[in-house]
C-alpha positions as CSV (number, residue, x, y, z in Angstrom):
1,M,-48.8,0.6,56.0
2,F,-49.9,-2.7,54.6
3,K,-49.9,-3.1,50.8
4,V,-52.7,-5.5,50.1
5,G,-53.6,-7.3,46.9
6,P,-54.7,-10.6,45.3
7,N,-53.1,-14.0,45.5
8,P,-53.5,-16.5,42.7
9,Y,-53.9,-19.5,45.1
10,G,-57.3,-18.3,46.2
11,M,-58.4,-18.6,42.6
12,C,-56.6,-21.8,41.5
13,C,-59.5,-23.0,39.3
14,T,-60.1,-19.6,37.8
15,L,-56.5,-19.1,36.9
16,G,-55.9,-22.7,35.7
17,I,-53.4,-23.5,38.5
18,Q,-55.5,-26.5,39.7
19,G,-57.2,-29.0,37.4
20,D,-56.7,-30.0,33.8
21,H,-59.2,-27.6,32.3
22,P,-58.1,-24.5,30.2
23,A,-57.7,-21.4,32.4
24,P,-60.9,-19.4,32.3
25,R,-58.9,-16.2,33.1
26,D,-55.3,-15.3,32.2
27,V,-52.6,-13.2,33.8
28,N,-53.9,-10.0,32.1
29,W,-57.3,-10.5,33.7
30,F,-55.5,-11.1,37.1
31,I,-53.7,-7.8,36.8
32,D,-56.9,-6.0,35.8
33,Y,-58.5,-7.6,38.9
34,A,-55.8,-6.2,41.1
35,I,-56.1,-2.7,39.6
36,G,-59.9,-2.9,40.0
37,M,-59.6,-3.6,43.8
38,R,-57.1,-0.7,44.1
39,A,-54.4,-3.2,45.2
40,K,-50.9,-2.1,46.2
41,C,-49.3,-5.6,45.7
42,I,-49.9,-8.6,43.5
43,E,-48.6,-12.1,43.9
44,F,-47.9,-14.1,40.8
45,H,-47.6,-17.9,40.5
46,F,-44.4,-18.7,38.6
47,G,-46.3,-20.8,36.1
48,Q,-48.4,-17.7,35.1
49,L,-45.2,-15.9,33.9
50,M,-42.7,-18.6,32.9
51,A,-43.7,-18.6,29.2
52,L,-43.6,-14.7,28.9
53,N,-40.7,-13.0,27.1
54,L,-38.8,-10.0,28.5
55,D,-40.9,-7.5,26.5
56,Q,-44.1,-8.9,27.9
57,L,-42.7,-8.9,31.4
58,K,-41.5,-5.3,30.9
59,R,-45.1,-4.3,29.9
60,I,-46.4,-5.9,33.0
61,R,-43.9,-4.0,35.1
62,E,-44.8,-0.7,33.5
63,T,-48.5,-1.4,34.2
64,L,-47.8,-2.2,37.8
65,E,-45.6,0.8,38.3
66,E,-48.3,3.0,36.8
67,H,-50.8,1.9,39.4
68,G,-48.3,1.7,42.3
69,I,-48.6,-2.1,42.7
70,E,-45.6,-4.1,44.1
71,P,-45.1,-7.5,42.5
72,I,-44.3,-10.6,44.5
73,L,-43.2,-13.8,42.8
74,S,-44.2,-17.2,44.2
75,G,-42.0,-20.1,43.3
76,P,-40.8,-22.1,41.5
77,W,-40.5,-25.0,43.8
78,P,-38.7,-27.2,45.0
79,L,-36.0,-25.0,46.4
80,E,-33.3,-26.0,44.0
81,E,-35.5,-24.6,41.2
82,L,-36.0,-21.2,42.9
83,P,-33.1,-19.4,41.1
84,N,-35.0,-20.0,37.9
85,G,-37.4,-17.3,39.2
86,F,-34.7,-14.7,39.8
87,P,-34.7,-13.3,36.2
88,I,-38.5,-13.0,36.2
89,A,-38.5,-11.3,39.5
90,K,-35.8,-8.9,38.3
91,A,-37.7,-8.2,35.1
92,L,-40.9,-7.3,37.1
93,G,-39.0,-5.1,39.5
94,G,-39.9,-7.4,42.4
95,K,-38.0,-7.6,45.7
96,T,-39.6,-10.6,47.3
97,I,-39.8,-14.2,46.2
98,R,-42.1,-16.4,48.2
99,T,-41.6,-20.1,48.5
100,H,-42.6,-23.1,50.7
101,L,-40.2,-25.7,52.1
102,S,-41.7,-29.2,52.0
103,P,-44.4,-31.3,50.4
104,I,-46.1,-31.8,53.8
105,L,-49.7,-30.5,54.3
106,C,-52.0,-30.7,57.3
107,G,-49.0,-30.9,59.7
108,A,-48.7,-34.6,58.8
109,R,-44.9,-35.0,59.2
110,S,-45.4,-38.6,60.2
111,E,-46.1,-39.4,56.6
112,L,-42.4,-39.0,55.9
113,G,-41.3,-41.1,58.8
114,S,-37.6,-40.9,59.6
115,Y,-36.9,-39.1,56.4
116,W,-38.3,-35.9,58.0
117,D,-35.1,-35.2,59.9
118,S,-32.8,-35.5,56.8
119,L,-35.3,-33.3,54.9
120,V,-35.0,-30.5,57.5
121,S,-31.2,-30.7,57.4
122,N,-31.2,-30.5,53.6
123,I,-33.6,-27.5,53.7
124,Q,-31.2,-25.5,55.9
125,I,-28.3,-26.4,53.5
126,Q,-30.3,-25.1,50.5
127,L,-31.4,-21.9,52.3
128,N,-27.8,-21.2,53.2
129,D,-26.8,-21.6,49.5
130,L,-29.7,-19.5,48.3
131,A,-29.2,-16.6,50.7
132,P,-26.1,-15.0,49.1
133,R,-27.5,-15.6,45.6
134,A,-30.7,-13.8,46.6
135,E,-28.8,-11.0,48.3
136,N,-26.6,-10.4,45.3
137,G,-29.7,-10.2,43.1
138,G,-31.4,-7.7,45.5
139,F,-34.1,-10.2,46.6
140,V,-35.5,-11.5,49.9
141,I,-36.7,-15.1,49.9
142,A,-39.8,-15.4,52.1
143,I,-40.3,-18.9,53.4
144,E,-43.9,-19.8,54.2
145,N,-45.4,-21.6,57.1
146,H,-47.0,-24.0,54.6
147,Q,-48.7,-26.4,57.2
148,D,-45.4,-28.0,57.8
149,F,-43.1,-26.0,60.1
150,G,-43.7,-24.3,63.4
151,S,-42.8,-20.7,64.3
152,N,-39.5,-21.4,66.2
153,E,-38.3,-23.7,63.4
154,L,-38.9,-21.0,60.8
155,V,-37.1,-18.4,62.8
156,E,-34.1,-20.7,63.2
157,F,-33.9,-21.2,59.5
158,C,-33.7,-17.5,59.0
159,D,-31.2,-16.9,61.8
160,V,-28.8,-19.5,60.4
161,A,-29.2,-18.4,56.7
162,G,-29.0,-14.7,57.3
163,P,-31.1,-11.6,56.4
164,A,-31.8,-12.5,52.8
165,I,-34.1,-15.3,54.1
166,G,-37.3,-14.0,55.8
167,I,-40.8,-15.4,56.4
168,C,-44.1,-15.3,54.6
169,L,-46.6,-15.5,57.3
170,D,-49.8,-17.4,56.4
171,T,-52.2,-16.2,59.0
172,G,-54.4,-19.4,58.9
173,N,-51.7,-22.0,58.8
174,P,-50.6,-21.9,62.5
175,L,-53.8,-23.8,63.1
176,A,-52.4,-26.6,60.9
177,V,-49.3,-27.1,63.1
178,G,-51.0,-26.9,66.5
179,E,-50.1,-23.3,67.3
180,D,-52.1,-20.3,68.4
181,P,-52.1,-17.8,65.5
182,M,-51.3,-14.9,67.8
183,D,-48.4,-16.6,69.5
184,F,-47.1,-17.7,66.2
185,T,-47.2,-14.2,64.8
186,R,-45.4,-12.8,67.9
187,R,-42.5,-15.2,67.4
188,V,-42.0,-14.7,63.7
189,S,-43.0,-11.1,63.3
190,P,-39.5,-9.6,63.2
191,K,-38.6,-11.9,60.3
192,V,-41.8,-11.5,58.3
193,R,-41.3,-10.1,54.8
194,H,-44.7,-10.9,53.2
195,V,-48.1,-12.0,54.5
196,H,-50.7,-14.4,53.2
197,L,-54.1,-13.3,54.5
198,K,-55.9,-16.6,55.1
199,D,-58.9,-17.5,57.2
200,Y,-60.6,-20.8,58.1
201,R,-63.8,-22.2,59.4
202,A,-63.2,-25.4,61.3
203,Q,-65.2,-28.6,61.9
204,A,-64.3,-30.8,64.8
205,T,-63.4,-34.5,64.2
206,S,-62.4,-37.3,66.5
207,E,-58.8,-36.7,65.6
208,G,-58.7,-32.9,65.6
209,Y,-60.4,-30.7,63.1
210,R,-60.9,-29.9,59.4
211,L,-59.9,-26.5,58.2
212,V,-62.3,-25.3,55.5
213,R,-61.7,-22.3,53.3
214,C,-63.9,-19.2,53.7
215,A,-63.8,-15.5,52.8
216,I,-61.0,-13.8,54.7
217,G,-62.6,-12.2,57.8
218,D,-65.5,-14.8,58.0
219,G,-63.5,-17.4,60.0
220,A,-61.7,-18.1,63.2
221,V,-58.4,-16.3,62.6
222,P,-57.9,-13.2,64.7
223,L,-56.9,-10.9,61.9
224,Q,-57.1,-7.6,63.8
225,E,-54.9,-8.8,66.6
226,I,-52.4,-10.2,64.0
227,H,-52.4,-6.8,62.3
228,Q,-51.6,-5.1,65.5
229,I,-48.7,-7.4,66.3
230,L,-47.2,-7.0,62.8
231,A,-47.5,-3.2,63.0
232,Q,-45.3,-3.2,66.1
233,N,-42.4,-4.5,64.0
234,H,-43.2,-3.1,60.5
235,S,-44.2,0.2,59.1
236,E,-44.8,-1.4,55.7
237,L,-45.5,-4.9,54.5
238,T,-47.0,-6.6,51.5
239,A,-50.0,-8.9,52.1
240,S,-51.9,-10.9,49.6
241,I,-55.5,-12.2,50.1
242,E,-55.6,-16.0,49.8
243,P,-58.7,-18.0,50.6
244,G,-57.6,-21.5,51.4
245,A,-57.3,-24.6,49.2
246,L,-60.3,-26.0,47.4
247,N,-59.8,-29.2,49.4
248,A,-60.4,-29.2,53.2
249,R,-57.3,-29.8,55.4
250,H,-57.8,-32.5,58.0
251,I,-55.5,-31.7,60.9
252,R,-55.1,-34.8,63.0
253,L,-53.3,-33.1,65.9
254,R,-54.9,-35.2,68.6
255,T,-53.2,-38.4,67.4
256,V,-49.9,-39.7,68.8
257,E,-48.6,-40.2,65.2
258,W,-49.2,-36.5,64.4
259,Q,-47.7,-35.2,67.6
260,E,-44.6,-37.3,67.8
261,R,-42.8,-35.5,64.9
262,Y,-43.0,-32.1,66.6
263,R,-40.9,-30.4,69.2
264,P,-42.8,-29.3,72.2
265,D,-41.5,-25.7,72.2
266,S,-44.2,-24.3,69.9
267,L,-47.1,-26.7,70.2
268,N,-50.2,-25.4,72.1
269,I,-52.8,-27.9,70.8
270,E,-55.6,-27.0,73.3
271,V,-55.4,-23.3,72.4
272,A,-55.2,-24.1,68.7
273,C,-58.4,-26.1,69.0
274,R,-60.1,-23.4,71.0
275,V,-59.3,-20.8,68.4
276,A,-60.2,-23.0,65.4
277,L,-63.5,-24.1,66.9
278,G,-64.4,-21.0,68.9
279,R,-65.9,-18.8,66.2
280,A,-67.6,-19.6,62.9
281,A,-67.3,-23.3,63.6
282,I,-68.9,-25.8,61.2
283,E,-71.4,-28.1,62.9
284,A,-71.0,-31.8,62.6
285,H,-74.0,-32.2,60.3
286,E,-73.1,-29.3,58.0
287,E,-71.6,-29.8,54.6
288,F,-68.0,-28.7,54.6
289,R,-67.0,-29.7,51.0
290,T,-66.4,-27.0,48.4
291,P,-67.9,-27.2,44.9
292,W,-64.5,-28.5,43.8
293,E,-64.8,-31.4,46.2
294,L,-68.4,-32.0,45.1
295,N,-67.2,-32.3,41.5
296,S,-69.2,-29.3,40.3
297,D,-68.5,-27.9,36.9
298,T,-65.7,-25.4,36.3
299,N,-68.0,-22.4,36.0
300,E,-69.5,-23.1,39.4
301,V,-66.1,-23.6,41.1
302,C,-64.9,-20.3,39.6
303,E,-68.0,-18.5,40.8
304,F,-67.4,-19.9,44.2
305,E,-63.8,-18.7,44.2
306,L,-64.5,-15.2,42.9
307,G,-67.4,-14.8,45.3
308,Q,-65.1,-15.6,48.3
309,M,-62.5,-13.2,46.9
310,S,-65.0,-10.4,46.6
311,K,-66.2,-11.0,50.1
312,S,-62.6,-11.1,51.3
313,V,-61.9,-7.7,49.7
314,F,-65.0,-6.2,51.3
315,N,-64.0,-7.6,54.7
316,M,-60.5,-6.4,54.5
317,Q,-61.8,-2.9,53.7
318,E,-64.1,-3.1,56.7
319,L,-61.2,-4.2,58.9
320,G,-58.9,-1.5,57.7
321,W,-56.4,-3.6,55.7
322,L,-57.6,-2.1,52.4
323,P,-58.9,1.4,51.6
324,K,-62.6,1.6,50.9
């Protein structure tokens, strides 16, 4: 059974995570939103909770328990800050803490040059240090494929660090590192501890493609097939609905500079391009920018986010991830 609920990063403007405006909605609204969609999990951004005291966190926990909603804590980041989230996760009764590993997006490792290799080594050292601390606290740390690492690399991080380190599978992000989403899922599935349900429409460019956010289920990602693969390894998983970033991601995977920082054991660029551009592709003349990128006012951006979330919930109900 998949416990599905909302993710704050699909509503960054609405929840005040992105931009310098006051948050139009607060954490209590977010919890009510989850209850309204009959969610069975909810993912919190660390910044939403860091100012709350233990009594406030206890009340949130009681509300979630009343409605059978499992909490996931996301962050803080970077990794050395992650233990600061342990007391909040414990207060909420959460078992999973999601994090990402690097500042890289769009698969653009070449931006870091030779520093990339030392960054990877340091990440493994940090995960090895975090693993026993998480295990002692009763947590699993779920490291996300955050448009930086391939499937085999993530599995190796987990194998070395031990069972307290698992994977948060973002269903759309394999396309950002030149992998087929289904192959990616097969490789990481035994290690998956949490899922980000993400989908993309793609627009071809001379260097690769742009990945543009859309309602989950309206894009190119084969969500039903991914569901079937995960179900082979898991009788139960949490999964949060996360429409992509408000800024399009330009994946320049056809350039030498992009490819040279990747190992060949996961890359399948032609298949990734075929998947990304094979269904719901954006034509060259179509506008790909979101209201955020077009500098629309806050209300319009929030309406855009909430509209895509509502459509995502409907699609996930139709696809069987959520009860109708």
